[in-house]
N, C-alpha and C positions, 0 to 999 in steps of 0.2 A: 819689380812692381809694374803692373800695366799702365799704359799712358792714358791720360784723360780722354774721353771721347770728344771728337771735334763737334762743331756746331750741327752738322748734318745728322750725325749719330744721336745728338741730344733729342731730336724731334721724333726719333724711332721709339718703339716700344722696348722695354728692357726685358721683354719675354717673348719667346717665339710663339706662345699661344695668342699674342695680340694680333698675329697675321692671320688667325684662323677665321676670324669673324669681324666684320666692321660693325660699328655701333648701329648704323642705319639698317643693318640686316636683323637686329634683335626683334624678336616677335614674342609678345607676351600673350598667353591664352588666360584669360580671366579665370580665377579659381571658382569651382563649383562644389557644393557640398556633395559628399558621397551619399549614396542611397536616396538621392532626392526623388528618383523615379518611383521607388517603393512608397515613399512618403505621399507623393502626388496621387498615386493609385488609391491610397486610403482616403484621400480628400475626394476623390471621384465616386467613393462607394455610397450605396444608398442610405447607410446609416448616417454618414456625415451630411448628405444632402438634406436629410430630415430635420437637421439643427436649425435652430433660427440664427439670424445674423450675429447676435451677441455671443452665443455660444461658438458659432464658427471662428469669430474673430478672435476669442480666447484660445481656441485650439491652434489656430494658425500662428499667433504670437508666442505661445508656449512651445510650439513645435520649433520655431525659429530659435528661441532662446536655447533649447536642447541642443540643437545642431551647433550653435556657436560654443556652447558650454563644453561640448565633447572634443572640440578641435584642441589639438596640442600647440603650445606655443614654441617659437615664434610663429606668427601668422599674420596675414593681411586679408581680412574676411569681407570687406567693403564690396568687392566684386561678386563674391559668392552670395552675400546678402541681397544685392541687386538683382542676381539671377533668380534667387528665390522669390523676390517680389513680383518679378516680371512673370514667373511661372504661375503664381497665384492670380494675377490679373488675367493672364491668358486663359485660365480655367473659369473666369467670371464667378468666382466663389462669393466674392463681396462686390458691392457696388463700386468701390475704388479702395486700392490698398497702396499706401505709399510709406516711405521710410518713416515719416513722423508718427504713423500710426503705431509702429513698433516702439519707438522712443517713448510715446505716451504710455504705452503698456508698460514698458520696462521701468518707468518713473513711478507710476501711481497703481499699477494693478498686479505687478509681478511678486511683490512681497519680499525681494531679496534685499540685502544689506546695501549700504552706500559703498562698502569696499568692494563687494561682488559686482555691483553696478559699474564701478570704475574699471574693474577688471575686463568685463564684458565689452565695454567701450574701447579698451585698449586692444583687443583682438580684432574688432572690426576696423579700428584706425590703423593697426599694424605698428603700434608704439605703445609700449608700457614703460613709463618713467615716473619719478616722483612728481606729484601734481605741481609742486613749486617750481619745477623746471619750465612750466608753461608761461611762467612770468615774463619770458622773453617776448610773449606775444600778447598777454592779457593781464590786467592788474588784479591778480588773485592771490597775492601775498597773504599770510596768516589764514590760509584755508578759507579765504573769502568766497561765497558762492551768492551770486546776484539773484534778486527775486525776478521771477518771470522768465520768459523766452529771451533767447539771445540770437539776434540776426547778424550774419555775416553777409555783407552785400558788395557787389560789384556796382561801378558806376553806370549811369544811363548811356544808352547806344553802347553796350560793353564790346570791347575788343578781347583779343586772346590774353593780353596781359592782365586785365582786371578779372576775367573769368577764372583763370588759373590761380591768381593770388587769392581770390575770395573762396575758391573751392578748397584750396589747402588751409585757408583760414578756418573755414567751416570743420574740416576734418579734425583740425587741432582743437577748436572751441568744443566740439562734441566729445573728443577724447578727454578734455580737462574738465568737462562739465562746468562750463563757466556760469551758467545759470541753473536754477532748479526746475525750470520749465523745459520748452523745446529749443532745439538748436536748428536754426533755419538758414539755409544758403539761398540767397537772392540774387537772381541775375535778371534785371529790368528788361522786360520785353522778350526774354528768352535767350538762348545762346547766341552767339555771333555766327550766324549760319553761313555768312560770307567767308569765314576763315576755314580753310581746308584742313587746317591742323586738328580741327574737333574730331573728325573721323578717326585719326591716328591715336590722339592722346585720351580721348573718352571712350568712344564706341569700342575701338580695338582693345584698349587696355584695361577699361573698367566695365564696360557693358553698354549696349546700344541705347538704353533708356536712363542713363544717369541723370540728365537734365529733366526727365519727366519724374521720376521717383524720389529725387533728392531736392530739387530746386523750386523755389517759388519765382514768379516772373513779374513782380510787382515793380511798376514805375514810381509808386508812392508807397512808402512802408506804412504798415498798419498792423495793429494787434487784432486778433479775432478771439472768439470764445475758446478755441482750443489752446490758445496761449495762456489764458487767465485760469483755466479750470484747475481745481484742487480737489484732493480727497480729505483734506484736514477737518477734523470734527465732523465728518460726514457718516450718517448711518442710512443705509438702504434698508427700508423696512417694509415687509408684508403687511397688507391692510387688515390681516386677521387678528393682529395684535391690538391690546387695549391702549387708550390714549393715556391711561393712568400710569403706564410704564415709564413715561419720558418726563423728567424733570428738567424742564427748560431753565427753571430759575437758578438751580445750583449748577448746572452743566450745560451752558449754551452751546448748541450745535445745530447742524442742518440735518433735517430728516427728510429723505426723499422716498415717497410711496411707490412701490413697484408690485407688479403682480408676480405669479409663480414662475413666469418666463423671464423676469427681470425687466420687463418694459415699464416705462414711465407712466404713473398715474397722476402724480400731483405732488404737493409739498405740505408738510405739516410744521407751521412755524409757531414761535412761542405766544404770539398774539392771537393765534387762531383758537387757542385753548378757551378762553373765557366766553367768546361769542357762542362757540359750538356747545359748550356745557350749559349755557343759558336756554338754549333751544331744547337740549336733552332733558334739562331739569323740568321744563314746562310739562312734558308728557309723564315723566317720573312722578311728579306731585299728582297728576291725575290718577295714576295707578295706585300711588299711596292712599289718595282719598277712596278710591274704589276699595282697596283692602280694608281701610278702617271701617268704612260704611258697611262692608260685608259683614265684618265681625259683629257690628252693633245688630244688623239684621238678623243674623243667625242666633245671637243671644236672645233677642226679642222673640224670634219665631219658636225657639224651644223652651222659652219662659212662659209661653202662652198656656193658659189652663185648658185641658182637653184638646190638645193638638191633634188635628186629623189631617188625612190626605186632602180634604177640600181646602185647607189653608195653604197648600204648597203652590198652586198655580200662580197666585198673586206674588208670592216670594220670588218664585223663579223668573217670572216675568220683569219684576222689578230688578232683578240681577242682571238678566240677559239683555234686555232691551232699554236699559239706561244709556243715554247717548253721553258721549264724552263732554260735549259743551254743556251738558246739564250738571256736571260736577260742580260742587261749590267753588273748587279751585279754579276751573275753567271760567266760571262766571266772573272771577275777579281778575281775568287777563285784561291787560290793556289792548287797543286795537292793534298795536305793533306786535304784541306777543301772540294775538290771535292769528295775525297774518303769517308770522313764522311757524305757529303750531300747525296751521292748516297745510303750509306748504311741506313741512317736515312729514306730516302723516300721508300726504297725497303723493309727493314727488320722491320721497326718500324711502317710506316704508310701504308704499304701494296701497294705502288705504284711500280708495277713490272718494269717499264721502268727506274726508278730512274730519274736522272736529264734530261734524254731524252725524258720524257713525256711532253704531251702538257697540257695546263691549263685545257681543257676540260677533259682530262684523269685524271688530278689531281683531279678535281671536282667529277668524277665518284668514285674514290678511297675513297674520304672523306665520301661518303654516307655509306661506310661499318662502319664508326665510328659515324653514325647517325648525321653527319654534313651535312645538306642538304642545307644550305643557299648558299653555293658557287655555287652549280649546279643550284639553282633557279635563281641566278643573271645571270649566262650564258644562261639560258633559256629566262630571260628577254631580254637580248641583242640579242639573236637569234630571237626573236618575234618582233622586231622592224618593219620588212617588213609587219606585220599584224597591225601596230600601227594606230590609228585614226589621227596621225600627218600628214599623207599623204591624198591627195585628190584623186579623182577617177582616175585621169590622172597619179598619182604616183609621183606628186611633193609635197614638204614640205609645208603645210599650214602656212602662215606667222601669227601665233597666238602666241605672245611671253608668255603669261601666260601658255599656254599648253606646249609650248616647254620646258620653265623652269621647270614646274612641271614634266615633263617626265625625264629631266636631273637629277632633285632632287631625283626622285624615284630611278634611276639607280645608282647614287652616293651612296645614302643610303643603298641600297641593298649590293653594293659592300663593303661598310664599315662594315655592319653587319656581312658579310660572313667572312671577314678577322678577325674580333674581335672574331668570335666564333672558327675559327681555332687556333688563337693565345691562347686563353683561354684553348682549349683542348691540345695543345702542352705544356702548363704550368703544366699540371697535373703531379702527382707524378708517375702514371703508365707509362706514355710516357717517363718520365725522367729515370725511372728504366729500361725500354727496351732500351733507349739510352746508359746506362751504360753497358748493357748485350751485345747488338747486334752490337752497334757501336764500342764502346771501348773494348769489350770482357772482361768486369769485371763481372765475375760469382759471384753470391752472396756467401759470405764466411762466415759460421757460425760453431759453434762447438757442438757436442752433449754434453748432460749433464754429460756423463759418461767420457768424454775426460780428460786425466790427464794434469798436469801442463805443462809438456814439450811439449806435443802436442798443447796445447793451445798457448803456447809462440811462437812455431814455425808457428802457423797460423796467430797469431796476426800481425807479420811482422811490417809494418809501421801504421796499423790501429789505431785509437784511442779507438775503442772498438770492441767487437766481440758479436753477439748475440748467446745466449745459447738456444739450442733447444732440442726437444725430438719428436720422430716420434710416430704417433698413429698407430692403428691397420691396417689402409689403407695405411701406409706409408707416409702420409701427416706429414708435419713438424709444430709443434707448438712452438712458442717462449716463453720461460720461463723468459727471462731477459737478461741482458748484463753483460759483463766483460770489465771493463775499462782497458786500458794498464797501466795507471798510477797506479792502484791498483795491477796489475799483476807483476809488477817489484819492488813491495815493498820487503824488506828483509824478513819480516815475513808475512806469509798469513794465518796462522791459529795457534791454540794453542792445547795442549795436557796435559791430566792428566794422570799420571802413578799409577797403583795400583798393588801392590805385586812385583814391581822391580823398579830400579832406574838407568836406562842407556838407552842411544839411540840405542844401537846396538841389544838388544832383539827384537825390532820390526822394526829395521832399519828406525828410524825416520829422515826424510830429514831436511837439514839445514833451510829450509823456515818454519818450525814448531818451535815455542816456548814451551818449557816445562814449565808449570806454577803451577803444583800441583803434589805432590808425597806423596803416603802413602806406607810406605814399612818397612819390618823387615829384610831385607838382607843388605849386604855390598852395598855401593853406589859409583857411578862414573857418575857425571853430571856436566856440566858447562852450565850456563844459562846467558842470557844478563841482566835480571832483577831478583829481588829476588822472588823465587817461594814460595808457601805454601808448606813446607816440613815437613811431620811427619814421622820420621825414628826412630824407637825405638827397644829396645830389648824384643821383644814378639815373641812367637812360631807361631802366626798366623797374617797375615796382618788384619783380620777381628776383632781381639782384638782391634786394634787401631781404626777401623772404628766404632766399636760398642761404645767405650768410647767416641768419638766425637759426636755420635748420642745420647747418653744418656744425655749430657749436654743440647742439644737442645730440646729433647723431654721432659725432666723434667720441662723446663722453659715454654713450651706452650702446653703440653699435659695434658689431663685429664683422661686418661685411658678408655675412652669410656663411662664414667659415668657422669651424670649430677650434678649440684650444690647441689641439695637436697640429693641425694644419698651420696655425699661426706661428707656434714655435719653430716648425720646420722651415717656414719662410724666414723667420728672425735669424735662425741659424745660417741659412744661406746668404742672406743679405749682409750679415755680420761679417762675413769673409771677404766682402767686396765693396767696401766703403770708398769709391773712387770719386764720387762727386756729391755736390750738394743734393742732387735729386736722390742718390742712394741713401743719403742720411735722412732726408725727409721721409722716404718710404720706410725706413727703419723706425723712425719716430712714430708713424701711424701705426705700424705694426705692434709696437710697444703699447700703445694706447689701446689696441683692440685686445692685447693679452691682459691688460689690466681690467677692461671691461669684462672679459670672460671669467676672471678669476675673483671678481667681486661676489660674494655670497648673497645673491639677491635673485629675484625673478624677472628683472627689468630686462627689456628687449626692444630692439629696432629691427623690424622684418626687412630683409634685404629686397624683396620683390616691392614693397612700399618705397624703400629708397630708390630704387631703380625707376619706378613709375614717376615719383616726385621729381627727381632730377631731370628726367626727360621733359616733363611738364615745364620746369623752369627754364631749361635750355631753349625749348621751342619758343616759349614767351618771350625770352630775351632776344632771340633771333628776329622775331616779328617786331617788337617794339623799337629795335635798333636798325631795322631794315637790314637784317643780316650784317651787323656789326659795322655798318658805314657811318653811324653816329654813336660813338662810344667814348668812355673815359678809362683811364687806367683801372678804376675800381671794377667796371664791367667787364673788362678784359680778364682781369685775375679770377673773377667770378666764373666766367665761362671756362677758363682753363681748369679750374678746380672742378666744375661740373663734368667736364669731359673725363678727366683723370679717374674721378670717382666712378663714373659710370662704366668706364673700361675695367676698373678693378672689380667692381661688383659682378659685372657679367662673367670676367675670367676667374673670379674667385681667387685672385692674387693681387696683391698690392702693386700697381705700376703707375708710370707717368708716361702719357703719350705726347703731352703738351708741356714743354719745358722752355723757360725764358731766361735761364741763368746767363747765357751768353750775350743778351741784348737788354738785360733789365736796366743797365745804367744810360743806355743810348738816349739822347734827346727826342728823337722820334720813336720812342718805345711803343706808344699806342699803335701807330701805323704798322710798325714791323710785327709786332705780336698779332695784330689783326690778320695780317697775310699769313702768318704762321699757323694760325688757327684754321683759317678758311682753306688753305692749301693742304691741310691734314686729310689724309684719306678717310679716317674715321668720321671726321666732321663733315666732309663732303658727301659721305654716304647718307648722313642725315638730312642735310639741307637740299641736296639735289632733287630728291622725289617731291618734296614739299613745294619747292620753286617751280618745278615743271608743272605740277598741279595747279599752282597760283597762276601762271602764265595761261594756262588753258581756261581757268576760271575766269579771268579777267575778259577773254575772248567771248566766252559764253555769256557773260553778263552784259557786254556791250551790245550783243545781238538781242538780248531780251529787252534792254532798256529802250533801243531805238524802235522796237515794236510796241512799246508802251506796256510791256509786262513786268511784273515784279522782278527786281534784279538788286544785287548789292553794290551797284556803282556809287550810289550816294548814301549808303547806309552809315558810313562812318562819319557822322555829323553831330556836333556838340553845340548846345547853347552855352554861351559864356558871358559872364559879367552882366547878365540881365538885358543885354541889347544886341548882342552879336551871335551870329550862327556860323560856325566854321566847319566845313567838311573837308576830308581828304580822300581823293581817289588815287590809289597807287597802282601804276602800270609798269610794265617792263619794255625793254627796247623793242622786243618782238612784238609787243601789242600796239607799238605807235602808229603803224599803218592803218590798222583797223579803226584806232582812235581817231586819227586824222581824217579819215574817209567820212566818219560819222560824227564829226565834232559838233557841226551845226544842229543835228537832231538831239544829241546829248545835252547841248545847252538849253534846247526848248524843254526837254523833259525835267531838267535842273530847275529852269525858271517856273515851270508849272508847280513843281514841288514846293519851292520856296514861297511862291505867291499864296499857295493854299495855307501854308503855315503862318505867313505873315498876316492874313486875313484873320486868323484866330488869335495871333500874337502880335498886335501892331506895335508893342514896345520893342520887339526885336526888329531893328530896322537896318541892320548891316549885315548882309549876307555875303559869304566868301566860300569859294571852292577851290581847293588846291588840287592840281593835277601833277603828281610827282613821280618821276621816273626812278626805278630802283634797279641796281645792277643785277644782272642775271648770274645764275649759279655758276654757269661755266666760265664766265669772265673772272668772277671772284676767285675760283679754284686755280685758274691758269696764272692769275696775278697780272693779266694784261690790262692796263688802264686805257680802255677804249672810250674815246670822247663822243657821246651821241651828238649827231647833227641837228636833232629837233630841239625844240624849246619846251619847257615845262610851262604851266599857266596857272594864273591866279584870276578866277572869275569873281566879279564884284557887282553887286546890285545894292541899290537903296531906293526907297520910295520917293525921294526928293522932298521930304518935310524938312522944316528948320533943323529939327534935331537930328535927323538922319544924315544931313549934310555935315553937321558939326562932328557926328561920330565918324563919318568917313575921312573928314579932314584930319581929326585927331588920329586916327589910325595911319594914314598916310604919312604924317608928320613923324610919327614914331618908327614907322617901317623903313623910312628912308635911311635910318641909321644901321640897318641890318648889314653886316660885312659882305655877305653874299652878293647884295645888291650893289654895293660899291665897287666890288671887284670886277664885276662883269658888265658887259653891254646888254641893255635891256630894250624891249619893245613893247608898245602899248596900243590897243585898239579900243576905240570908243564906237558903240553901236547904237541904233535906234534913234528916236527923236529926242533923246537926252544926251547924245553924243556930245554937243557943244558944252553942256553943263559939266559932264564928266571932265572934259578937257580943261574946263576953267578950274575946277577943283584941284586936278592934278598940277595945273600950272602954279597954283597958289600954295600948294602944300606938299608937293613932291619936287624931287629935282628933275632938271630938264632931260627928256628922253627924245633923242633925234629920230629914232625910229617909230614913227606914229602914223596910226591910220584911223581915218574917220569915216564911217558908213552910216549915214542917218536915214537910209531909205529902206523901210519895212524890216528892219532887223530888231532882234530883242534889245530892250533898253539896258544894256550891260557894258561895262568895261572889262577888258582882259589885258592883264600885265603878263608879259612873257620874259623868261629868263632861262639861262642854260640848264639842260636837263641835270637833275640831281643836286643843283646848288641850293635849293631851298626844299628840303626833305622833312623838317620836323615842325609840326604844328606847334608842339608844346614849347620848343626852345626859340623858334624864330617868328611865329606868328602871334600866339597867344599873349606874350608880354606886350605887344603893341596895341591890343585891342582896348578901346574906350570902355568906360563903366557906366552903367545907367544910374544916374543920380536920383535918389529917392526923395 
């Protein structure tokens, strides 16, 4: 039997393949849809360009659906979808096209089943698993789906940790369909541009416009019309239909009136019916009076003895020239009814004289609406004097059948004409015009960007409002409706928090319910129902996210290899179980074999796993300053990420980081950290990033001293309602440049904080940490080089009674920091407040022998100095000491 490997061989790969490519050399080309060029050429065609925006949008969304539908599983199509969206925007086919437009179409216009919707989401997210498995992230047990849109948000002044945790939180929320509305990723203020990892992790792996097409950048969460819109009980109706077709009483629903192109015209609500019908009835009664009066006149005319052509002019004139206002019915109108009837005739039917018009003028006006029957009837009356009913001497021929036939023809003609007018007046377009021009009810709708308060103010007493968007020509397209009953619910949407746990960070309104939290900071949250909360002592939120993902991925993932390959590796590994590492590898292979042999369609796409693990790893490196502040839990997570990445890329289960020989050592964390950082695969990852970070610091120092926008003071957080703490991380190589320009940098910081304090006087304790981070080469070599320079903590208060108390409270708590007790410190007091700062330190901090006072023309700040790298964690070392604003 072979001997066990020694400790040096333990940290080497168990496969020769592992030496062929380091993890840092991995390059991912974001997937693109096949035949996309052909599709885009069709979109550029003259035929497509002639379509209006509504039809273009339908074609674009349905095409994307077909592209996704055709893809074989397993797949991870989010990069391909982003590429498609970017291509559509590059062609300027629509005013704007983002991911949420497709999800809206998918939910409300595609017509696909819930099951197919879930399957399509799985292809985009790269993960098809039973929905209940997402209970690790969201409280969706027993098939619970929340009402409204679901936001997954990063915290304010986002760093890499929160950006990545919230991104994958959004991917999982979208895949699980947590809510029945939209799923929105929110990164307050936009991506952390000062993080050089963004280019590698998002631009190169997913697509350059991920933050544009996927994320909102709200510093205050808010719902808009697009989040509340629904198609439930909604009918889009052409206005050529009759109002009698809709029975609001027995089937209450929303009726949105559209033209033949689908553009919004107005709404037909249940309470519109009575008012509009009352106006229509006014004219109908006049027409009915006219019909009855004509019957009487005809009978009287033909009942006359010795009827001749000389008697006709008077009769014809009485018929044609009678004014509507002279009808017995019209004379009985109230003033209000007369006002409505005049407006109806003039503004809706185009009868200029209103009630003062004759029936002949009314007939002429009806011709403009293609209603010719009434005019034809009057022509028939006017042509009686040319009728064959009279003999050559002009007297009526006593031929009863002929007379009654003529009377029947006239009566039927009148009846047809009145029926055609009535049918026309019952149409929805006429009813809508009555609403607008008679009653003055202008169509009330809301834009899809309108926020809740605007929608509530416009809703007034309406049962619903139509949500619209304008196309490139300014025409309005109805997207759906918002019901008043839904708008006035206490909870309108849900939120998941990543890397923080309070409502204040992104100013979450009361109408949002927080249902999911993953965080590693202190928490302050009250909810109406039990959220899914994972709050733990880890140095990065992505440690917690990774651990949750491991459990799911191990259960359903196969590492991108098929059953035959898995069996082959099992056979090979079974013959050489020499170490605990060998047994762990075999165990994972058996799990993959089990996942392969399960008779289901579930999958975890290996590309999605690789990208996700790289994201987690980079975020943990960033938040722990490359493992300089870690716990055992963090270290074990990082080791697992590295081993998983290597296995996925090689398509072979391996371990390149092994701790078996040091696991029981008291200084395990420091030994394990060195082993990770000195591993070639790991070094290949962090070397490039840290080199870019060093260059980025130099670049931003130059920008800052010139007064140009820079990232030097971007990582600043307001905390506890009264303090604002920033952290600027520099490397040893950056210190000469920093030291040379420190006075100018302090001036820029002071200007920034003073502007902020002027608008937020309650925030009266401002701190800025200058923290030195170990360089990549030093960490890889394992050489513990002690920097000769000192890190700094800049301090400013406005010297109000409250701000003095806040500073004293902070210093009193901060004096217990172990790093301060261990090392010699220095402090500098500047400006005309130098003596005041000195007094505060003397009262609330321990004695510092290295002290400098400069009260001539300097900024009114205090600078505490300590050994480089000794105070490097804002969360663990500074934030717990901050005072809290007493309300």
